[in-house]
C-alpha positions as CSV (number, residue, x, y, z in Angstrom):
1,M,96.0,118.5,96.4
2,T,99.4,116.8,96.1
3,D,100.9,114.6,98.8
4,R,103.2,117.4,99.9
5,M,100.4,119.9,100.3
6,R,98.4,117.3,102.1
7,Y,101.3,116.7,104.5
8,G,101.7,120.4,105.0
9,W,98.0,120.8,105.8
10,Q,98.2,117.9,108.3
11,A,101.3,119.3,110.0
12,L,99.7,122.8,110.2
13,P,98.4,123.6,113.7
14,R,94.9,124.1,112.3
15,P,93.0,125.0,115.5
16,S,95.3,128.0,116.2
17,V,95.5,129.2,112.6
18,L,91.9,128.7,111.7
19,G,90.8,130.1,115.1
20,G,92.7,133.3,114.6
21,C,91.4,133.7,111.1
22,A,87.9,133.1,112.3
23,A,88.3,135.7,115.0
24,A,89.3,138.2,112.4
25,G,86.3,137.4,110.3
26,I,84.0,137.6,113.3
27,L,85.5,141.0,114.2
28,G,84.7,142.4,110.7
29,A,81.2,141.0,110.7
30,A,80.4,142.3,114.2
31,A,81.7,145.8,113.3
32,W,79.7,145.9,110.0
33,R,78.1,149.3,110.9
34,T,81.4,151.0,111.4
35,L,83.0,150.0,108.2
36,D,81.4,152.8,106.2
37,E,83.3,155.4,108.1
38,P,87.1,155.8,107.5
39,P,88.1,155.9,111.2
40,G,86.0,152.9,112.1
41,A,87.1,151.0,109.1
42,L,90.8,151.6,109.8
43,M,90.4,150.5,113.4
44,V,88.5,147.3,112.6
45,L,90.8,146.3,109.7
46,R,93.9,147.0,111.7
47,G,92.6,144.9,114.6
48,A,91.8,142.1,112.1
49,A,95.3,142.4,110.7
50,V,96.8,141.8,114.2
51,L,94.6,138.7,114.6
52,L,95.6,137.4,111.2
53,A,99.3,138.0,111.9
54,C,99.0,136.1,115.2
55,A,97.2,133.2,113.4
56,V,99.9,132.9,110.7
57,A,102.6,133.0,113.4
58,F,101.5,129.6,114.6
59,A,102.5,128.0,111.3
60,V,106.1,128.0,112.5
61,D,105.3,125.4,115.2
62,D,107.1,122.2,114.5
63,P,106.7,119.7,117.4
64,V,108.3,116.9,115.4
65,G,111.1,118.9,114.0
66,D,113.8,116.8,115.6
67,V,112.3,113.6,114.1
68,L,112.1,115.1,110.6
69,A,115.6,116.7,110.8
70,A,117.0,113.7,109.0
71,S,114.4,113.7,106.2
72,P,115.4,114.8,102.7
73,T,112.9,117.7,102.9
74,S,114.7,120.7,104.4
75,L,113.5,122.8,107.3
76,R,113.0,125.8,105.1
77,R,110.7,123.8,102.7
78,R,108.7,122.3,105.6
79,V,108.1,125.6,107.3
80,G,107.6,127.4,104.0
81,L,104.8,125.0,103.1
82,R,103.0,125.6,106.4
83,I,103.4,129.3,106.1
84,L,102.1,129.3,102.5
85,L,99.0,127.4,103.6
86,A,98.3,129.5,106.6
87,G,99.0,132.7,104.6
88,A,96.6,131.6,101.9
89,V,93.8,131.2,104.5
90,A,94.7,134.6,106.1
91,A,94.8,136.3,102.7
92,A,91.4,135.0,101.8
93,V,89.9,136.3,105.1
94,W,91.7,139.7,104.5
95,C,90.3,140.0,101.0
96,A,86.8,139.2,102.3
97,L,87.1,141.9,105.0
98,L,88.1,144.5,102.4
99,L,85.2,143.5,100.2
100,L,82.9,143.7,103.2
101,A,84.1,147.2,104.0
102,R,83.4,148.3,100.4
103,A,80.0,146.6,100.5
104,A,79.2,148.6,103.6
105,G,79.9,151.8,101.7
106,G,83.4,152.5,102.9
107,Q,86.5,153.2,100.8
108,P,89.4,151.8,102.9
109,P,93.0,152.3,101.5
110,A,93.4,148.6,100.6
111,A,97.1,148.8,99.5
112,A,98.3,150.7,102.5
113,L,96.4,148.6,105.0
114,S,97.6,145.4,103.2
115,L,101.2,146.6,103.6
116,E,100.6,147.1,107.3
117,A,99.0,143.6,107.6
118,L,101.8,142.0,105.7
119,A,104.5,143.7,107.7
120,L,102.9,142.5,111.0
121,T,102.6,139.0,109.7
122,V,106.2,138.8,108.7
123,V,107.3,140.3,112.0
124,G,105.4,137.5,113.8
125,L,107.0,134.9,111.5
126,A,110.5,136.4,112.1
127,V,110.0,136.3,115.9
128,G,108.8,132.7,115.7
129,L,111.5,131.5,113.4
130,G,114.2,133.3,115.4
131,V,113.0,131.8,118.7
132,Q,112.9,128.4,117.1
133,A,116.4,128.7,115.5
134,W,118.4,130.4,118.2
135,R,116.6,129.2,121.3
136,G,115.6,125.7,120.3
137,V,111.9,126.1,120.9
138,D,109.9,123.8,118.6
139,C,106.6,125.5,119.1
140,P,107.3,129.3,119.3
141,G,103.9,130.4,118.2
142,I,102.7,131.0,121.7
143,L,105.7,133.4,122.1
144,A,105.2,135.1,118.8
145,V,101.6,136.2,119.6
146,P,102.5,138.4,122.5
147,A,105.5,139.7,120.5
148,V,103.1,140.9,117.7
149,A,100.7,142.4,120.2
150,G,103.6,144.1,122.0
151,A,104.9,145.5,118.8
152,V,101.5,147.0,118.0
153,L,101.2,148.5,121.4
154,A,104.7,149.9,121.1
155,T,103.8,151.8,117.9
156,F,101.4,154.0,120.0
157,A,104.4,155.1,122.1
158,L,106.5,156.2,119.2
159,P,107.0,159.9,118.7
160,E,105.0,161.6,115.9
161,K,108.2,161.8,113.8
162,W,108.4,158.0,113.7
163,A,104.7,157.2,113.9
164,L,103.4,154.1,112.1
165,L,99.7,154.3,112.8
166,T,98.4,157.5,111.3
167,P,94.7,158.5,111.4
168,G,93.9,158.1,107.7
169,P,95.0,158.8,104.1
170,G,95.5,162.3,103.0
171,L,96.6,163.4,106.5
172,P,100.2,164.5,107.3
173,G,102.6,161.6,107.8
174,W,100.5,159.0,106.0
175,Q,103.0,158.4,103.2
176,E,106.0,158.6,105.5
177,A,104.4,156.1,107.9
178,H,104.0,153.5,105.1
179,E,107.6,154.0,104.0
180,R,108.6,153.0,107.5
181,W,106.2,150.1,107.3
182,A,108.0,149.0,104.1
183,A,111.3,149.2,106.0
184,V,109.9,147.1,108.8
185,L,108.8,144.5,106.3
186,A,112.2,144.4,104.7
187,V,114.0,143.9,108.0
188,A,111.6,141.3,109.2
189,T,111.8,139.4,105.9
190,I,115.6,139.2,106.1
191,T,115.5,138.0,109.7
192,A,113.0,135.3,108.8
193,V,115.0,134.1,105.9
194,L,118.2,133.9,108.0
195,A,116.4,132.1,110.8
196,S,114.8,129.5,108.5
197,R,118.1,127.9,107.6
198,D,118.6,124.2,108.5
199,R,120.2,123.6,111.9
200,A,122.9,121.5,110.3
201,A,123.7,124.2,107.8
202,R,124.0,126.8,110.6
203,R,126.4,124.5,112.5
204,G,128.5,123.9,109.5
205,G,128.7,127.6,108.7
206,L,129.7,128.3,112.3
207,E,132.5,125.7,112.2
208,A,133.7,127.0,108.9
209,S,133.7,130.6,110.2
210,R,135.8,129.4,113.2
211,G,138.3,127.6,110.9
212,G,137.3,124.2,112.2
213,R,138.3,120.9,110.5
214,P,136.8,117.5,110.4
215,R,137.6,115.5,113.5
216,G,138.8,112.5,111.6
217,R,141.6,114.5,110.0
218,R,143.0,116.2,113.0
219,N,145.4,113.4,113.9
220,Q,146.6,113.3,110.3
221,G,147.3,117.0,110.4
222,R,149.2,116.7,113.6
223,A,151.3,113.8,112.3
224,A,152.1,115.8,109.2
225,Q,153.2,118.7,111.3
226,R,155.7,116.7,113.3
227,P,159.3,117.7,112.7
228,R,161.5,115.3,110.9
229,S,163.8,115.1,113.9
230,L,161.1,113.2,115.8
231,R,160.1,110.9,113.0
232,A,163.4,108.9,112.9
233,P,163.3,107.9,116.7
234,I,159.7,106.9,116.4
235,I,160.3,104.7,113.3
236,A,163.3,103.1,115.0
237,A,161.3,102.3,118.2
238,R,158.6,100.8,116.1
239,S,161.1,98.6,114.3
240,S,162.8,97.4,117.5
241,M,159.4,96.5,119.0
242,A,158.5,94.5,115.9
243,R,161.9,92.6,116.1
244,T,161.4,91.9,119.8
245,A,157.9,90.6,119.1
246,G,159.3,88.4,116.3
247,D,162.0,86.9,118.6
248,C,159.5,86.2,121.3
249,G,157.3,84.4,118.8
250,A,160.2,82.3,117.5
251,Q,161.3,81.3,121.0
252,S,157.7,80.2,122.0
253,R,157.5,78.1,118.8
254,M,160.8,76.3,119.7
255,H,159.7,75.6,123.2
256,S,156.4,74.1,122.0
257,A,158.3,71.9,119.4
258,R,160.5,70.5,122.2
C-alpha cells in the first residue's frame, strides 16, 4: 500500500463506511432463505444496494478540507481516493451478496441490479459533493444518507410509465426501467464531476465569467483610461510640488548653516 493509499484509508470515515457495508452483508446473510426466489432476492439485494450507497456517500466527508486546501493535492484527487477505497469495499460486499444468492439457488439479474446499485451510489455521491461544494458543508454524508433513502422512496410514487423498480426480469417495463436507471447514472455522474472541482478553481471561473480583473491592475487600468486633457495638469501640479519641496529644503539648510 503506497503512502497516498495509506493516507486515503486514514482519512476515510471508516466507522460509517464499514458499518454500512457490514449492515448490507448482515442483511444478505439474514435473508439467506429468501435468496432462492426472484421476488425475495430482488428485495434483499435492492435493500443491500441502498445500504451500500449510503455507506459510500460518507467517503465525501472532509473535516480537514480547509486545512488541506493549500496542499499540492487537489480536492478532486483527495475525494476521489476516498471514494475509490470506499467503493472497493462496497463492490466486494456486493459481489459476495450476488455469489450468496447464486449459492442459495437463485438466479438474480446481476447486471441490471448492479446498474441500479451503481446509480444509487453515484446519486449519493452527487448529493454529498454538491452540498459540500455549494453549501460549504465539510461533512455532508449525514445529509446524503436521507437523500438516498428519500430518492428510493420517491421511486415508489412514480407513475407506471416512469417506474424504476419493476418486479422482475422478463416482465413489462423491465428494459425501459433500466434505461431510465442509466439516464439517472449519467446525470448524477455529471453533477458529481462538476461539484468535485477545487474551490479556488470555481472562484476563478466565476470571476472570469463576470469579466473580473486582478485587483492589483485596476488602478493601472484606470490611470491608462484617463483622458490626456487631465494628465497635463496632474503632471504640472506634481512638478510644482517637487520644486516647492526643494526650495523649502534649501532654505532650511541655509538657516542651519547660519
